[in-house]
C-alpha positions as CSV (number, residue, x, y, z in Angstrom):
1,M,-38.7,70.5,40.4
2,K,-36.7,71.1,37.3
3,V,-33.4,71.0,39.3
4,I,-33.6,67.2,39.5
5,Y,-33.0,67.0,35.8
6,I,-29.6,68.8,35.9
7,P,-27.6,65.6,36.9
8,M,-29.4,63.7,34.2
9,I,-28.5,66.4,31.6
10,L,-24.9,66.4,32.7
11,F,-24.6,62.6,32.7
12,M,-26.3,62.5,29.2
13,G,-23.5,64.7,27.9
14,I,-20.7,62.9,29.7
15,S,-22.0,59.5,28.4
16,G,-22.1,60.7,24.8
17,A,-18.6,62.1,25.1
18,F,-17.3,58.8,26.5
19,G,-19.1,56.9,23.7
20,A,-17.2,58.9,21.1
21,F,-14.0,58.6,23.1
22,F,-14.2,54.8,23.2
23,F,-15.1,54.6,19.5
24,K,-12.0,56.7,18.8
25,K,-9.9,54.4,20.9
26,G,-11.4,51.3,19.3
27,S,-11.1,52.6,15.7
28,I,-7.3,52.7,15.9
29,K,-7.1,48.9,16.3
30,I,-9.6,47.9,13.6
31,K,-8.0,46.1,10.7
32,N,-10.8,43.8,9.6
33,I,-14.3,42.6,10.7
34,K,-12.8,40.2,13.3
35,T,-10.8,42.9,15.1
36,F,-13.9,45.1,14.9
37,L,-16.1,42.4,16.5
38,L,-13.5,41.5,19.2
39,N,-12.7,45.1,20.1
40,P,-14.0,45.9,23.7
41,Y,-13.7,49.7,23.0
42,I,-16.4,49.5,20.3
43,Y,-18.8,47.8,22.8
44,L,-18.0,50.4,25.5
45,G,-18.6,53.2,23.0
46,G,-21.9,51.6,22.0
47,F,-22.9,51.2,25.6
48,F,-22.3,54.9,26.4
49,Y,-24.0,56.1,23.3
50,V,-27.1,54.0,24.1
51,L,-27.1,55.3,27.7
52,S,-26.9,58.8,26.4
53,S,-29.7,58.2,24.0
54,I,-31.9,56.7,26.7
55,L,-31.3,59.7,29.0
56,N,-32.1,62.0,26.0
57,I,-35.4,60.3,25.4
58,V,-36.3,60.5,29.1
59,L,-35.4,64.2,29.3
60,L,-37.3,64.9,26.1
61,R,-40.5,63.5,27.7
62,K,-40.1,65.8,30.8
63,L,-38.5,69.0,29.4
64,P,-39.0,71.3,26.4
65,Y,-37.2,70.2,23.3
66,I,-35.1,73.3,23.0
67,T,-33.9,73.0,26.6
68,V,-32.8,69.4,26.1
69,I,-31.0,70.2,22.8
70,S,-29.4,73.3,24.2
71,F,-28.0,71.4,27.2
72,G,-27.1,68.5,25.0
73,T,-24.4,70.6,23.4
74,L,-22.4,70.0,26.6
75,I,-21.2,66.8,24.9
76,Y,-18.9,69.0,22.9
77,I,-17.4,70.4,26.1
78,W,-16.9,67.0,27.6
79,S,-15.4,65.7,24.3
80,F,-13.0,68.7,24.3
81,L,-11.8,67.9,27.8
82,L,-11.5,64.1,27.0
83,S,-9.5,64.8,23.8
84,L,-7.2,67.2,25.7
85,I,-6.7,65.1,28.8
86,L,-6.9,61.5,27.7
87,L,-6.0,61.6,24.0
88,K,-3.4,64.4,24.4
89,E,-4.7,66.1,21.2
90,R,-3.7,69.6,20.3
91,I,-6.2,72.2,21.0
92,S,-6.3,75.2,18.6
93,V,-7.5,78.7,19.3
94,Y,-10.6,78.0,17.1
95,K,-11.6,75.1,19.2
96,I,-11.2,77.1,22.4
97,V,-13.4,79.9,20.8
98,G,-16.0,77.3,19.7
99,V,-16.2,75.7,23.1
100,S,-16.4,79.2,24.7
101,L,-19.4,80.0,22.5
102,I,-21.1,76.8,23.4
103,I,-20.6,77.6,27.1
104,I,-22.1,81.1,26.6
105,G,-25.1,79.4,24.8
106,V,-25.6,76.9,27.6
107,I,-25.6,79.8,30.1
108,F,-28.3,81.6,28.2
109,A,-30.3,78.3,27.9
110,A,-29.9,77.9,31.7
111,L,-31.2,81.3,32.4
112,N,-34.3,80.5,30.5
113,F,-34.5,77.1,32.2
114,Y,-34.9,78.7,35.6
115,K,-37.6,81.2,34.6
């Protein structure tokens, strides 16, 4: 029964990461309130953040808090990949170590999830 929540958890993380990605893209072009209000990236970022939040609320109703929060850290992994692939940002050793630790933490959370 719990397996049905895994796609929702993954999509929650991906949505949050795309929200941050679009806010980053939109923030580059903001010069004043007019460019802010007319910037489609800001609206896309808001859409994805709201979608992620709605999924978070739904999952919190169905799963233990610690499970949702633990799997919610996947947003950092998706953000890492988006910054690397789409934004061409430099990735330091510290970031790789940090993401690796998050992956280890999610694995431990997943082991508890299937008990």
